C-alpha positions as CSV (number, residue, x, y, z in Angstrom):
1,M,-30.7,82.6,11.8
2,K,-32.6,83.4,15.1
3,D,-30.0,83.9,17.8
4,F,-31.6,82.9,21.6
5,I,-29.5,82.8,24.8
6,I,-29.6,79.7,27.0
7,A,-28.8,81.0,30.2
8,S,-26.4,78.3,31.3
9,N,-22.4,77.7,30.6
10,N,-23.1,74.0,31.0
11,S,-22.0,73.4,27.4
12,H,-23.5,69.7,27.4
13,K,-27.0,71.9,28.2
14,V,-26.4,73.9,25.3
15,E,-25.6,70.7,22.7
16,E,-28.6,68.9,23.9
17,L,-31.1,72.7,23.6
18,N,-29.2,73.0,20.2
19,R,-30.1,69.3,18.6
20,I,-34.1,70.6,19.5
21,L,-33.8,74.0,18.5
22,K,-32.1,74.3,15.2
23,P,-35.1,72.2,13.1
24,L,-37.0,76.0,14.9
25,G,-34.0,78.1,12.9
26,I,-32.4,78.9,16.1
27,N,-29.3,79.4,17.0
28,A,-28.6,78.5,20.5
29,M,-25.8,80.8,22.7
30,T,-24.7,80.7,26.0
31,A,-25.0,83.5,27.7
32,K,-20.9,83.9,28.2
33,Q,-20.6,83.6,24.0
34,A,-23.3,86.3,23.9
35,G,-20.8,89.0,26.2
36,I,-23.2,88.6,29.4
37,D,-22.5,87.5,33.1
38,L,-25.0,85.8,34.8
39,S,-22.3,84.5,38.0
40,Q,-24.7,87.0,40.1
41,V,-27.4,85.5,39.6
42,E,-29.2,83.5,42.8
43,E,-31.5,80.5,42.4
44,T,-33.2,80.8,45.6
45,G,-36.4,79.4,43.7
46,S,-38.1,76.2,46.0
47,T,-38.2,75.1,42.8
48,F,-37.3,74.0,38.9
49,A,-39.9,76.3,37.8
50,E,-39.2,79.1,39.5
51,N,-35.2,79.2,38.7
52,A,-35.9,79.0,35.5
53,R,-38.0,81.8,35.3
54,L,-35.3,83.8,38.0
55,K,-32.3,82.7,34.7
56,A,-34.2,84.2,32.2
57,V,-35.9,87.3,33.7
58,S,-32.5,88.2,34.8
59,A,-30.4,86.9,30.9
60,F,-33.1,89.4,29.2
61,E,-33.0,92.3,31.6
62,L,-29.2,92.5,30.5
63,S,-29.4,91.3,26.9
64,K,-32.9,92.5,25.6
65,M,-32.8,89.3,23.6
66,P,-34.9,85.9,23.5
67,V,-33.4,84.1,26.4
68,V,-34.5,80.3,26.7
69,A,-33.3,79.3,30.9
70,D,-33.8,75.7,32.6
71,D,-33.5,73.9,35.7
72,S,-33.2,70.4,35.4
73,G,-32.3,67.8,38.4
74,L,-32.7,64.8,39.7
75,V,-35.7,63.9,42.3
76,V,-35.0,60.3,44.6
77,D,-38.6,59.2,46.0
78,A,-36.5,57.4,48.8
79,L,-34.2,60.9,49.4
80,N,-37.7,62.8,50.1
81,G,-37.7,64.3,46.6
82,A,-33.4,65.1,47.7
83,P,-30.6,65.9,46.1
84,G,-33.8,68.2,43.5
85,V,-32.9,71.8,43.4
86,Y,-30.0,71.5,44.9
87,S,-28.7,68.7,42.8
88,A,-25.6,70.2,40.8
89,R,-24.8,72.1,44.7
90,Y,-25.2,68.6,46.2
91,A,-22.0,67.5,47.7
92,G,-20.3,70.7,47.7
93,E,-20.2,74.4,45.1
94,N,-17.5,72.6,43.6
95,A,-18.0,69.1,43.5
96,T,-17.2,67.2,40.2
97,D,-19.5,64.9,38.5
98,N,-18.6,62.0,40.9
99,D,-18.9,63.3,44.2
100,K,-22.1,63.7,43.3
101,I,-22.5,60.9,42.3
102,N,-20.7,59.1,45.5
103,K,-22.6,60.9,48.0
104,L,-25.9,59.9,46.6
105,L,-25.2,56.7,46.8
106,S,-24.2,56.3,49.6
107,E,-27.1,57.8,50.9
108,M,-28.8,55.3,48.8
109,K,-27.2,52.5,51.0
110,G,-28.9,49.5,52.1
111,V,-32.3,51.1,50.0
112,Q,-34.2,48.0,47.8
113,P,-33.9,47.8,44.3
114,S,-37.3,48.5,44.3
115,D,-37.3,51.4,46.1
116,R,-35.0,53.2,43.8
117,T,-37.3,55.1,42.3
118,A,-36.4,58.5,41.3
119,S,-36.9,60.9,38.1
120,F,-35.0,63.5,36.2
121,V,-37.0,66.5,35.7
122,C,-36.8,69.5,33.9
123,S,-38.7,73.4,34.1
124,I,-37.4,75.4,31.0
125,C,-38.7,79.0,30.6
126,C,-38.5,81.2,27.4
127,I,-38.8,84.8,26.6
128,L,-39.4,86.4,23.6
129,Q,-38.1,89.5,21.9
130,D,-41.4,91.3,23.0
131,G,-41.6,89.9,26.3
132,R,-44.0,86.8,26.2
133,M,-42.9,84.1,28.2
134,I,-43.3,80.5,27.3
135,E,-43.0,78.0,30.6
136,V,-42.6,73.7,30.3
137,S,-41.9,71.3,31.8
138,G,-41.1,67.3,31.0
139,K,-39.8,64.2,33.2
140,C,-38.5,61.2,33.0
141,S,-39.0,58.3,35.5
142,G,-36.4,55.2,36.8
143,H,-34.3,54.0,39.0
144,I,-31.4,54.9,40.7
145,A,-28.3,51.3,39.9
146,L,-26.2,50.4,42.9
147,E,-23.0,51.7,40.7
148,P,-22.4,53.8,38.2
149,K,-22.5,52.5,34.3
150,G,-21.2,54.0,31.2
151,S,-19.1,56.7,30.2
152,G,-21.7,58.5,28.2
153,G,-23.6,62.0,29.4
154,F,-22.8,64.1,32.0
155,G,-24.9,64.3,35.7
156,Y,-25.8,61.7,37.4
157,D,-26.6,59.9,34.2
158,P,-24.7,56.9,34.8
159,V,-26.9,55.9,38.0
160,F,-29.7,56.8,36.4
161,L,-31.1,54.2,35.0
162,I,-34.4,53.6,32.7
163,E,-36.9,50.5,31.7
164,G,-34.8,47.4,30.0
165,G,-32.2,47.8,33.1
166,K,-29.5,50.6,30.1
167,S,-28.0,53.8,32.3
168,F,-28.8,56.7,30.7
169,A,-24.6,57.4,30.4
170,Q,-25.7,54.1,28.3
171,L,-27.1,55.9,26.2
172,S,-26.7,57.6,22.5
173,D,-27.5,61.8,22.7
174,V,-30.7,60.7,20.1
175,E,-31.6,57.9,21.9
176,K,-31.5,60.2,25.1
177,D,-33.4,62.9,23.1
178,K,-35.8,60.7,22.9
179,I,-37.0,60.2,26.3
180,S,-35.1,62.8,28.9
181,H,-36.6,65.6,30.1
182,R,-34.4,67.3,28.9
183,G,-36.1,66.6,25.4
184,N,-39.9,66.3,26.8
185,A,-39.7,69.6,28.1
186,L,-38.1,71.5,24.6
187,R,-40.0,69.4,22.4
188,R,-42.8,71.2,24.4
189,L,-41.2,74.4,24.0
190,K,-40.8,73.3,20.1
191,V,-44.9,73.2,19.5
192,E,-45.1,77.2,21.9
193,L,-42.4,78.5,19.7
194,E,-44.0,77.5,17.1
195,R,-47.3,79.0,17.8
196,A,-46.0,82.0,18.7
197,L,-43.2,82.9,16.3
198,G,-45.7,81.5,13.5
């Protein structure tokens, strides 16, 4: 089992990454579990890909271990792409998921159902032990609900509706992994890792 550091302390992300990387013989651990402090890494990129790269490079330089970093968020067409790279900080630095959802829904007041299109986007940067870098991305398109639905998932999941009208928060982990932005990006990463690791 190879240890990879996940450049995130978000336990939900680590769980998702672990579910998909385990079959490759990869054990995902957080930076904290590896004894690395990434709190000083500023997400100053203007794209998800730039932020993922910043986190991966910092974690790799500090640990000299293989690293997987992702940056992901919600892109809402009616809000000109907001919250975008600011998804986590959309309602302020220490805002709860509910705070973020409430801010989003208030910004979307009056937007017709047909104009509430949105996408979840995920960029992943992986740096291997020898310094080779792999970059992939994934996307899932949907709509923003008029109100939260479901109790699963995290972040904006309760207001992100997929085809058929279910929210991400109403899906099981397995169902979500099959269609989610992170699931799509991780499947691409898995193909690239199989190639790179032989």
